[in-house]
N, C-alpha and C positions, 0 to 999 in steps of 0.2 A: 968414435971418430966423428969429428964435426965436419959437415959438408957446408961449403960456402953457399950462400943463397944465390939462386939463379938471378939473371939480370932483371926479370920482371919484378920479382919480389924486392930486389934492392932499390928499384926506382920508386916503387910505391911506398917503401918505408922511409925514403929520404925526402920525398915531396911533402910539403905541408898539406893538410887536408883542407879542402874547400868546403865551406859551410853554405848550404843553400840560403838564398835571400828570403827573409821572412815575407809572407804575402802582405800586400798593402791592406790596411784596415778598410772595412767597408765604408766607414764614415768618410774617409778621405776621398774615396771614389765618388760618393754621393755628393759631397761638397763641390768637387771639381765638375761633376755632371750638371749640377744645378747652376753653377757659375756660367757654364757654356750655354745653357738654356736661357738664362737671364740676359746674357750678351746678345744672343740671337733675337730675343724679344725686343731688346733695346734698339737693335738695328732695324727691325721691322717697323716698330712704332714711332721711332724718332727720325731716323735717317730717311726712310722711304718718302714720307710726306714732304720733306725738304727737297727731294730730288724731282718730284713731279707734282704738278698742280692737281688738286682734287677734281674729279669729274663734275661738270655742271649738272645742276638739278633744277627742278621746278617746284615752287611752292604756290599755294592758292589761298586767297583770303577773300571772303565776301565783303563787298564795299557798299552794297545796297540790296534792295529786294530783287533786282534782276541784273546786277553787275557783280563781277568779281575781278580781282587783280591777280595776274600771273607774274611771278617774279623769278628770274633766272638767277640761281645761286651759283657761286664760283665761276662766274662768266669770265671768259678770256678777254683781257683788256684789248680794246681796239677792234673787236669783232662785232659784226652786225648779225642779229638773229631774226629769224622768222618763227612764228608759232604755227604749227600744223595741228589739225584735228581730224579725228575719225570717230564715227558714232559707235562702232563695234570693233573690238580688237581682234580682227580676223583679216586674212589676206584678201578676201573678196571685197573688203571695204578699204579703198586706198586712202592714204593720208591726203588731206586737202589743205591748201594754204588758208589760214584763218586770220592771222594778224601779221603785219609787216613792220619790222623795225625801221625807224627813220634815220638812225645814225649809229655810230659805232659805240656809243656809250649807253644806249637804251637797254635796260634790263627789266623794266616794269611795263606791263601791258594791261590795259583795261579792256575787259571783254564783257559782252552782253550774253545772257543765258539763251535768249531766244526761245524757240519752241522746244528744243532739246534740253532736258534737265540733267543729262549725263553725257559723258563723252571722254575720249582719251586724247591727251595733248602731248606734243613733243616740241622741243626747241631745236632748230637746225640753223647752223651757220650758213649765211648766204645773203646775197643781195639781188639775185636774178633767178627767180623760181622757174620761169618758163624758158630761160636760155636764149632770149632774143637780143641780149646785149644792152637792154634798157633797165636801169635800176628799178626795183619794184616800186619804190615810192614815187617814181615818175611815170610808171607804166599804166596804160589805160586799163589793162586787166592783167595782173601779174601771173595768172595761171594760163593765159592764152598767148602763144607766141605770134599769132597773126594780128593781134591788136597792139599797136606800138604806143608811142608817147601820148600821154593824156594832154590834150589842149582844151582850154576853156576860153571861149570868146563871148564877151558880154556886149550885145548890140544895144540894149536898152536898159537903163537910162544912158544917155550920152554923157560925155565928159563934163563934169561940173554940175550935173543934175542932182537934185536932192530928192530922195525917196521918203515919203511920209507914210 
């Protein structure tokens, strides 16, 4: 006597068999991964510099036996800069105003070596180092707020006189 198959067996016999998907080849995964890495590098190297200006920097070149030129690279257009100096790169030695920019397009400064043959320099945006409200190039002493505008009065020679 033949017994009919139970419901479980009948369902499995009637359904088509599913075959497992073959695993992706390693080469395809590697190519896709490298493509993503290259895309990320492209975004970092090309797009990022377009979105933000590079940070300003300083370059130095000797122009004479006791002179050198300080140039601000990647300067922000329309910004006025001051050059600060310190003898030793330590918190006990504060930055001191060294050179004052005279307008918003000045990026080259000529400096004299003086007695110090070494030092540390930085460029800082600003036009009033001592905070007294007087622009540094008009200030009698740009590092001292108690000294205001620089005035020069010439008493001698009188108007029209010729100095030989």
